[in-house]
C-alpha positions as semicolon CSV with decimal commas, in nm:
position;residue;x (nm);y (nm);z (nm)
1;M;0,000;0,000;0,000
2;K;0,285;0,238;0,080
3;E;0,421;0,184;-0,269
4;L;0,092;0,301;-0,422
5;V;0,087;0,611;-0,204
6;G;0,449;0,679;-0,299
7;M;0,356;0,651;-0,666
8;L;0,071;0,894;-0,600
9;A;0,317;1,142;-0,450
10;L;0,549;1,104;-0,750
11;A;0,255;1,164;-0,986
12;G;0,172;1,483;-0,795
13;L;0,534;1,592;-0,816
14;L;0,535;1,529;-1,189
15;V;0,224;1,745;-1,232
16;V;0,387;2,026;-1,030
17;V;0,706;2,015;-1,238
18;I;0,517;2,009;-1,568
19;S;0,292;2,297;-1,464
20;N;0,598;2,503;-1,360
21;I;0,752;2,445;-1,703
22;W;0,418;2,531;-1,865
23;L;0,401;2,857;-1,670
24;L;0,757;2,942;-1,766
25;L;0,672;2,883;-2,133
26;I;0,374;3,116;-2,100
27;V;0,607;3,383;-1,961
28;A;0,862;3,320;-2,237
29;R;0,597;3,363;-2,504
30;G;0,557;3,723;-2,391
31;S;0,923;3,801;-2,328
32;P;1,224;3,570;-2,319
33;L;1,399;3,815;-2,084
34;A;1,106;3,793;-1,841
35;A;1,132;3,413;-1,846
36;L;1,502;3,435;-1,766
37;L;1,430;3,676;-1,483
38;C;1,161;3,442;-1,348
39;L;1,426;3,172;-1,318
40;F;1,663;3,388;-1,113
41;V;1,448;3,641;-0,925
42;P;1,246;3,487;-0,642
43;F;0,869;3,540;-0,655
44;L;0,874;3,729;-0,987
45;I;0,658;3,452;-1,131
46;L;0,388;3,543;-0,878
47;F;0,383;3,899;-1,012
48;F;0,345;3,762;-1,364
49;V;0,057;3,539;-1,255
50;Y;-0,112;3,837;-1,090
51;E;-0,071;4,054;-1,400
52;H;-0,171;3,784;-1,654
53;W;-0,419;3,573;-1,458
54;Q;-0,643;3,472;-1,751
55;E;-0,345;3,345;-1,947
56;A;-0,174;3,171;-1,653
57;K;-0,484;3,029;-1,482
58;P;-0,474;2,675;-1,633
59;A;-0,106;2,626;-1,541
60;V;-0,162;2,759;-1,189
61;M;-0,463;2,533;-1,138
62;A;-0,259;2,232;-1,253
63;W;0,011;2,332;-1,003
64;V;-0,247;2,355;-0,723
65;A;-0,388;2,014;-0,817
66;G;-0,040;1,861;-0,808
67;C;0,026;2,013;-0,465
68;A;-0,308;1,877;-0,340
69;V;-0,213;1,527;-0,457
70;I;0,123;1,552;-0,278
71;I;-0,045;1,669;0,043
72;L;-0,302;1,390;0,018
73;S;-0,030;1,129;-0,021
74;V;0,159;1,264;0,282
75;V;-0,159;1,248;0,490
76;L;-0,225;0,892;0,374
77;I;0,129;0,781;0,460
78;Q;0,100;0,936;0,806
79;A;-0,232;0,757;0,865
80;M;-0,087;0,414;0,786
81;P;0,011;0,192;1,077
82;V;0,382;0,126;1,131
83;T;0,485;-0,235;1,066
């Protein structure tokens, strides 16, 4: 059972990574310099999301779903009895 929950966590992590790349591609479509800055300046991506919400909404929602899956898998692992 723990293996299945671990696979669930890895699936959530994969969704988070893919949605981060997707969001970075959305930024790069507007300006390659902005995409480079988003890689090196902390939280600049949040400003972009705020300014371009309609464009970034699907990628952000995928990121949130991936985080929810990771949190769910952590809760499930913690609820399992120790053997």
